[in-house]
N, C-alpha and C positions, 0 to 999 in steps of 0.2 A: 511794775507798779507797786509802790510801797503801801503797806496796810498797817494801820495802827491798832494796837491791842491794849486795853486798860486792865491792869491787874486789880481786881476788885477785892474788897473785904479788909484791906489794910489801909488805914488812914495815912495820908501823906505819900502814898505810892504815886509815881508818875507814869505817864504813858511811855510805852516802849515800842520801837518800830521793828518789824520783821525785815530780814534781808530782802533786797530787791532781786528776785530771781528771774523776772521777766526780761529785763535788759540783758542779763547774762545769757539767757537762752537765745535771745535775738542775735547777740553778738556771735555766739557759737554757730548759729545757723548761717549767718552771713559769711563767716570764715569758711564753713564747709562748702558753701556755694562758690566762693572765690577759688578754693582749691580745686573743685570740680571743673570750673571754667578754665583754670590754668592747665590742668591735665588734658582737657579737650583741645585747648590751643596747641599744646606741645605735640599732640598726636597729629593735628593738621599740618604743623610745620614739618614734622618728620616725614609725613606722607608726601608733601611737596618736594622735600629734598630727595627722597628716594625716587619719586616719579621723574623729576628732572634729571637725576643721575641716569636713569634708564633711557630717557629720551636722548641725551647726549652720547651715552655709551653705545646705544643701539644705532642711532642715526649717524653720528659722526664716525663711530667705529666701523660701520659698514663702508663708509667712504674711504677711511684710512686703510683698513685691513683687507677689505673684500672687493672693492670696486675695480681695482686694477690688477687683480690676480691673473697671472698668465693663463690663457685658454678658458678659464672658468670665472673670470671677473664678472661681477653683477652689473657693472656700469651704472649710468645715471638712473635708469629705470629701477634697478634694485635698490639704490640709495633712497630714491623717492618712496618706494614701498616701505623701506625700513623705518623712515621717519614716521610715516603714517601708522605703521604697526605699533610703534612704541606708544604713541598717543592712544590708539585703540585699546591696547592691552592694559595700559595704566588707567584708562577711564573706567574700565570695569573693575580694576583692582582697588583703586583709591578714590574713585569719584564720589562715593558715599561718605568718605572721610573728610576730604579737603576740597572737593569740587574738581580736582585734577586740572589746575591751571597750567602748571609746569612752565610758565612764561610770564615775565613781568608785564609785557604788553597786554596779555590776556587779562591779568589781574586789574590793570589800570583801565582797560576797556570795560570790564564788568563793573568796576566802580563808577565809571562815567555813565553807564547805562542804568545805574540804580540797583544793581544786583549784588553789590559787594560793599561792605563798610570801609570807610576810609582808614579807620584805625588798624585794620588788618593788612593794609598794603605794605608797610615797612617790613613786618615779620615774614610775610609771604615772599616778598622779593628777596630778602636776605636768605631765606630757606632755599629758594630756587637757585640763587647764585652759589650757595654752598654745594648743592647737589651737582650743579654743572661743573664746578671746579673739582669736585671729587672724581667725577667721570673723566675730566681732562687728565687728572693725575694717573688714573688707572690706564687710560688709553695711551698716554705717553710712555708709561712703564713698559707696556706691551710693544708698542710700535718702535720704541728706541732700541729694542733688541734685534731689530731686523738690519741686516747688513745693507748699508747704503741709505738708511732712512734719512730724510731731509725734513726738519721741522717746518719748513716753509710749505710743505704739502699736508699740513695737519688739519685738513678739512676746514680751513679758515674762510671767512667771508671777506670779499674785497671788491674793489672797483679799479678801473684803469688797467695798469699792468698786472694787477692781482685779481682781475675778473677772469673767470674761465674762458669767456668769449671776447675779452678785451673791451668791455662796455665802460662808458664814462661814468663819472660821479653822478651826473644828472640822471642818466639811465638807471643807475643803481638806486638813487633816491626815489624816483617815481615807482620803480618796481617794488621796492620794499614797502612803500606807503600803500600802494594799491593792493598788494597781496595780503598784507596784514589787515587792511580794511575788509577785504572779502572773507578772510579767516574769522574775524569777529562777527560779521554778519551771519555766517554759517553757525558759529557757536551759539550766538544769541537766539537764532531761529530754531536750531535743533534742540535747545534746552528749554524752549517755551513750553508751558504746561499743556498747550494745545497740540504740540507735535507728537508723532507716534512714540509710544513708550518704548524704552530700551534701544531706540535707534540712534540716539544722539552720538554715542561713541563711534559708531560706524560712519555716520555722516562727517563728523569732525576729522576722523582719521583719513578718510578718502579725500577730504578737502585739502589736508596738509600734503598728501601724496601728490595731488594735482598741482598745488602751489610749487612743489619742488620740481615737478616735470617741466613747468613753465620757466621757472626762474633760476635753476641751477646754472645755466650758461651765463647768466647776467652777474649774479653776486655769490654764487654757490649756496644761495637761499639761507636767509636768516629768519625773518619774521619773529625772532625771539632773541632779545638781548642776552639772556642767560646762556643760550646755546652758543652765541658768538663769543661771549666772554670766556666761557669754560675752556675753549680751545685756543683762543688768541693769545692767552698768557703763556702758552707753551710753544708758540710758533715764533715767527720773525717779529722784529721791531715794527715793520711796516703793517703787520696785522693789528698791532696795538694802536698805531697812529690812525688807522682807518676805522677803528672800533666805534668811534663816536656816531658814525652814520647808522650803525646797526643797533644803536639805542634810540636815536632821534627819530628815524624813519618808522620803525615798528610802533613806537608810542604814538606818533602822529596818526598813523594808519588805524591804530586801535581806537583812538578818540574819534576819528572820522566815522569808523564803522559803528561805534556806539551811538553817535549822533544820528546817523541815518536810520538805525534800527529804532531808536526812540520815536522817530517821525513816522516810519512806515509800519512799525509793529504796534502792539498794544502795551503801553508802558506799565499797565497794571497786572499783566500776566507774570506770574512767578515762575522761576526756573525750577525744574525738577531736580537737577543735579548740582546746583550751586548752593552750598549751605550758608 
């Protein structure tokens, strides 16, 4: 705000104006807030990248490196537990930073439920894809050093001839939609402010484990477009051609789960762990 000061005592003197410091201070304050918000955003995106990196490395890594080891292989049960444990551990590690989505379908489902701002969707999804691709690179560098390694067995998702159990496209589509729908219902319910405190990561991790136990034979379990993309790009051309389903189905399932929760849950209840 400008202030006027009259220099008195000298005839003919004119009014002079003091410099406007208020606007300058306001602009400096706004710039500081913007920088703080940018730093906070970068931390969230890095957390999502590292979290998704861990999910793909731990989950897909267990399938590629440990599931079929002679005599001591962990099998489908071990792979299912590995995926659940990656989410469980990361939820405690970064849940308070980014919300620990680790999954484009989860981010979209949270947005559809009113828990997540639309302008954060693109950077979150990009961060998740970067983390998944980094994990794919690391896993490929390790697995490729094994004698007889076949990229076609790189923990990819598929249907038809590329389904572990030989299931059709329709079966894969239904499986991925329904499983992702249930995953979102558990996430939204477990992070409701009325749910038991500190139990959300356990419920979500166990849910993902159960989802894998059910659906590994059908599609090798995706429910996560980033997880599917992170390994498909290092596998066969068929894995890339079938990748569309593992984007479309999880997103549809997430939207369906969000819609159901908005109806049966309390839309005014805020999440404890989704910033």
